[in-house]
C-alpha positions as CSV (number, residue, x, y, z in Angstrom):
1,X,129.9,90.6,131.1
2,X,131.4,92.6,133.5
3,X,134.2,94.9,132.4
4,X,137.1,96.3,134.3
5,X,139.6,98.8,133.7
6,X,142.9,99.7,135.3
7,X,142.4,102.7,137.6
8,X,146.0,102.9,139.3
9,X,149.4,101.5,139.3
10,X,149.6,98.7,142.1
11,X,152.9,98.7,144.3
12,X,156.2,96.8,143.0
13,X,155.6,93.0,142.9
14,X,151.6,93.1,143.1
15,X,149.4,93.0,140.8
16,X,147.8,96.2,139.6
17,X,144.5,97.1,141.1
18,X,141.4,97.0,139.0
19,X,138.1,98.6,139.6
20,X,134.7,97.0,138.8
21,X,133.2,99.6,136.3
22,X,129.4,100.2,137.0
23,X,126.8,97.6,136.0
24,X,123.1,97.7,134.7
25,X,122.1,95.5,136.9
26,X,121.3,97.1,140.1
27,X,119.6,100.3,138.3
28,X,115.8,100.9,137.9
29,X,113.8,98.0,136.8
30,X,111.2,100.3,134.8
31,X,114.8,101.9,132.8
32,X,113.6,102.9,129.1
33,X,115.6,103.9,126.5
34,X,115.2,107.0,123.7
35,X,112.1,105.4,121.4
36,X,110.9,102.8,123.7
37,X,107.4,102.3,125.6
38,X,106.2,101.2,128.7
39,X,104.5,97.7,128.7
40,X,101.4,97.6,130.9
41,X,100.2,94.2,132.6
42,X,97.5,92.9,133.6
43,X,96.6,95.3,136.2
44,X,96.7,98.1,133.6
45,X,94.2,96.8,131.5
46,X,91.7,96.0,134.8
47,X,91.9,99.4,135.8
48,X,91.7,100.8,132.4
49,X,88.2,98.6,132.2
50,X,86.9,99.9,135.4
51,X,87.8,103.3,135.2
52,X,86.2,103.4,131.4
53,X,83.2,101.6,132.6
54,X,82.7,103.4,135.9
55,X,82.7,106.9,133.5
56,X,80.2,105.7,130.7
57,X,78.0,104.0,133.2
58,X,75.8,107.2,134.2
59,X,75.6,107.8,130.4
60,X,74.3,104.5,129.6
61,X,72.1,104.9,132.9
62,X,70.4,107.8,131.4
63,X,69.9,106.1,128.1
64,X,68.1,102.9,129.9
65,X,66.0,105.0,132.3
66,X,64.8,107.3,129.7
67,X,63.0,104.2,127.5
68,X,61.5,102.9,130.4
69,X,58.6,103.9,132.2
70,X,58.4,105.5,136.0
71,X,57.1,102.2,137.3
72,X,59.9,100.0,136.0
73,X,62.3,102.9,136.3
74,X,61.7,102.4,140.3
75,X,61.7,98.9,140.5
76,X,64.0,97.0,142.7
77,X,66.4,95.4,141.1
78,X,66.1,98.5,138.2
79,X,66.7,97.8,135.0
80,X,70.0,97.3,133.3
81,X,68.6,96.6,129.0
82,X,67.4,99.7,127.3
83,X,63.2,99.4,126.8
84,X,61.3,101.0,123.9
85,X,59.8,104.1,125.5
86,X,63.0,106.2,124.2
87,X,61.2,108.1,121.5
88,X,58.3,108.9,123.4
89,X,59.7,110.3,126.5
90,X,61.9,111.9,124.6
91,X,58.8,113.6,122.8
92,X,57.4,114.1,126.3
93,X,60.5,115.8,127.7
94,X,60.6,118.1,124.5
95,X,56.9,118.9,124.7
96,X,56.5,119.6,128.6
97,X,59.6,121.5,129.1
98,X,59.7,123.8,125.6
99,X,63.1,122.3,124.8
100,X,63.1,124.0,121.5
101,X,63.5,127.3,122.6
102,X,66.1,126.6,125.7
103,X,68.3,124.3,123.2
104,X,68.7,127.6,121.0
105,X,69.0,129.9,124.2
106,X,71.7,127.6,125.4
107,X,73.8,127.4,122.2
108,X,73.3,131.4,121.9
109,X,74.7,132.1,125.8
110,X,77.4,129.2,125.4
111,X,78.7,130.0,121.9
112,X,78.7,134.3,123.2
113,X,80.6,132.8,126.7
114,X,83.2,131.2,125.2
115,X,83.8,133.0,121.7
116,X,84.1,136.1,124.1
117,X,86.3,134.5,126.6
118,X,88.6,133.2,124.1
119,X,89.5,136.4,122.6
120,X,89.9,138.6,125.8
121,X,91.5,135.8,127.9
122,X,93.8,135.6,124.8
123,X,94.7,139.0,124.7
124,X,95.0,139.8,128.7
125,X,97.0,136.4,128.8
126,X,99.4,137.8,125.9
127,X,99.6,140.9,127.8
128,X,100.4,139.6,131.2
129,X,102.8,137.0,129.8
130,X,105.0,139.2,127.3
131,X,104.6,143.2,127.6
132,X,105.9,144.7,130.2
133,X,104.0,147.8,131.7
134,X,104.2,149.0,135.7
135,X,101.5,147.2,137.7
136,X,101.6,144.1,135.8
137,X,102.4,142.1,139.0
138,X,99.9,143.9,141.2
139,X,97.5,143.4,138.6
140,X,97.6,139.5,138.2
141,X,97.3,139.5,141.4
142,X,94.2,140.9,141.6
143,X,93.0,138.7,139.0
144,X,94.3,135.5,140.6
145,X,92.4,136.6,143.7
146,X,88.9,136.6,142.3
147,X,89.5,132.8,142.3
148,X,89.1,132.6,145.7
149,X,85.6,135.0,146.0
150,X,82.7,132.7,145.8
151,X,80.3,133.2,143.3
152,X,77.4,133.6,145.7
153,X,78.5,136.8,147.2
154,X,78.0,138.3,144.1
155,X,74.9,137.3,143.3
156,X,72.4,140.0,145.3
157,X,74.2,142.6,143.8
158,X,74.4,141.4,140.3
159,X,70.8,140.9,140.2
160,X,70.1,144.4,141.2
161,X,72.0,145.7,138.5
162,X,70.9,143.8,135.5
163,X,67.4,144.7,136.9
164,X,68.4,148.3,137.0
165,X,69.5,148.5,133.6
166,X,66.6,146.7,132.4
167,X,68.3,143.3,131.6
168,X,66.2,141.3,133.7
169,X,64.5,138.3,132.4
170,X,67.1,138.7,129.1
171,X,70.0,136.3,128.0
172,X,72.1,139.2,128.2
173,X,72.3,139.1,132.1
174,X,73.5,135.6,131.7
175,X,76.0,136.5,129.0
176,X,77.3,140.1,129.9
177,X,78.2,138.9,133.5
178,X,80.6,135.7,132.1
179,X,82.7,137.4,129.2
180,X,86.3,137.2,130.7
181,X,86.9,134.8,133.3
182,X,90.4,135.0,135.9
183,X,90.8,131.3,135.1
184,X,91.0,131.7,132.0
185,X,93.3,134.9,132.2
186,X,95.9,132.7,134.1
187,X,95.5,129.6,131.8
188,X,96.2,131.6,128.8
189,X,99.1,133.4,130.7
190,X,101.0,130.6,131.5
191,X,100.3,128.7,128.4
192,X,102.0,131.8,126.3
193,X,105.0,132.2,129.0
194,X,106.5,128.9,127.0
195,X,104.6,128.5,123.7
196,X,105.5,131.4,122.1
197,X,109.4,132.9,122.7
198,X,110.0,137.1,122.9
199,X,112.3,136.2,119.4
200,X,109.3,135.5,117.5
201,X,107.9,138.8,118.3
202,X,110.6,140.7,118.2
203,X,111.0,139.2,114.6
204,X,107.3,140.7,114.1
205,X,108.0,143.9,115.0
206,X,111.4,144.3,113.0
207,X,109.1,143.7,110.1
208,X,107.1,146.4,110.7
209,X,103.8,144.3,111.9
210,X,102.0,146.3,114.4
211,X,100.5,145.1,117.3
212,X,97.1,144.2,116.3
213,X,98.9,142.2,113.4
214,X,100.9,140.4,115.7
215,X,98.4,139.2,117.8
216,X,96.8,138.0,114.7
217,X,99.7,136.0,112.6
218,X,102.0,135.2,115.8
219,X,99.6,134.9,119.1
220,X,97.1,133.4,118.2
221,X,98.6,130.8,115.8
222,X,100.6,129.9,119.0
223,X,98.0,129.8,121.3
224,X,95.3,127.6,119.2
225,X,96.1,124.5,121.4
226,X,95.4,125.8,124.5
227,X,92.0,127.9,123.0
228,X,90.7,125.0,121.8
229,X,91.2,123.4,125.5
230,X,90.1,126.6,127.4
231,X,87.0,127.0,124.8
232,X,86.2,123.7,125.6
233,X,86.2,123.7,129.4
234,X,84.1,126.8,129.0
235,X,81.6,125.9,126.8
236,X,80.9,123.1,128.8
237,X,80.9,125.1,132.2
238,X,78.1,127.7,130.1
239,X,76.2,124.8,128.6
240,X,75.8,123.2,132.2
241,X,75.4,126.3,134.2
242,X,72.0,126.5,136.2
243,X,72.7,128.6,139.4
244,X,72.9,131.7,137.9
245,X,70.3,131.4,134.7
246,X,67.9,130.1,136.8
247,X,67.8,133.5,139.0
248,X,68.0,135.7,136.2
249,X,65.9,134.4,133.8
250,X,62.4,133.3,133.8
251,X,60.4,130.5,132.2
252,X,59.0,131.8,129.2
253,X,62.9,132.5,127.9
254,X,65.4,129.6,129.5
255,X,68.0,127.8,128.8
256,X,68.3,124.7,128.6
257,X,69.2,123.1,132.3
258,X,66.6,125.8,133.8
259,X,63.9,124.0,131.5
260,X,64.8,120.6,132.7
261,X,64.3,122.0,136.0
262,X,60.9,122.6,135.2
263,X,60.5,119.0,134.8
264,X,61.6,117.5,138.3
265,X,59.3,120.8,140.2
266,X,56.0,118.8,140.2
267,X,55.5,117.3,143.7
268,X,55.7,113.3,141.9
269,X,57.9,114.1,138.4
270,X,58.1,111.1,136.3
271,X,62.0,110.0,136.2
272,X,61.5,108.5,133.2
273,X,61.0,111.9,131.9
274,X,63.5,113.6,133.7
275,X,66.3,111.8,132.3
276,X,65.4,111.4,128.9
277,X,65.5,115.3,128.6
278,X,68.8,114.9,131.0
279,X,69.7,112.9,127.7
280,X,68.6,115.5,125.4
281,X,71.0,118.4,127.5
282,X,73.9,115.5,127.0
283,X,73.7,115.0,123.0
284,X,74.9,118.5,122.3
285,X,78.1,118.4,124.1
286,X,78.6,115.0,122.9
287,X,78.3,116.2,119.6
288,X,80.9,119.0,120.5
289,X,83.5,116.7,121.5
290,X,83.1,114.3,118.5
291,X,83.9,117.1,116.1
292,X,86.6,119.0,117.9
293,X,87.9,116.0,119.8
294,X,91.3,115.9,118.2
295,X,91.7,119.2,117.9
296,X,91.0,119.2,122.0
297,X,93.5,116.4,122.4
298,X,95.8,118.2,120.3
299,X,95.8,120.8,122.5
300,X,96.0,119.2,126.1
301,X,99.1,116.8,124.6
302,X,101.1,120.3,123.3
303,X,100.6,122.0,127.2
304,X,101.9,118.6,128.1
305,X,105.0,118.8,126.0
306,X,105.5,122.6,126.5
307,X,104.9,122.2,130.6
């Protein structure tokens, strides 16, 4: 029912002028109130199913190809059901590429890079976000500008530097050049700008806390959601990195991705063995996401709410 309300008095002898109150009928069809949720229609479910299948299919195909022999994988049409050679192919890939040592090296490299990135990027992000010092804007601009430089430009001088200091072929040549990244510094700075109020830092200073204690008891708890997201991204990137480890390391001391490259280095590589090695390299990432998935998703959602 439309309600009316008098707005002004009409001339003598005429009825009062009334204006219709604004109605909700002409407003947006998708208006929702507080506490309500949008409801998905059939198209939403179809789109989610398509995206889900497209995301899972590469991993499923890797499993299928790793469970057949070379001839069956190359058949037309290819198989879509897993076969019975999965464990034998996994054992062959493990023995041919010496994946045991490669996995240990990858865990060391990815773990060290992730821990160092979280530590240094959180400290730098806090400094750029909440501290006042001369040249802060210029330094932050320089950090962001490094993102525009292709990593390939630094390969030759970096390789020469690692050789000069005697780190050629050692894990140190892969770990130390990537201990901190510009993206991590920028990411933590943007998060701490909103997530860490100045009043909290000032209250800690009034209580007599030192800078180290402020970082440990105030900054790190506030930055934990963003650190989980940055840690996951850094670990995945370090785990899957192939280009620089392939140049810096040798076949006697490889990371997992470098060792997997040896499986496909022959003239006629066995695709089932290659897929088995790829499956082995993917499993640790799945385990990490299953263990820390709740914290990672919570960190993403916390960043979205802060934004």
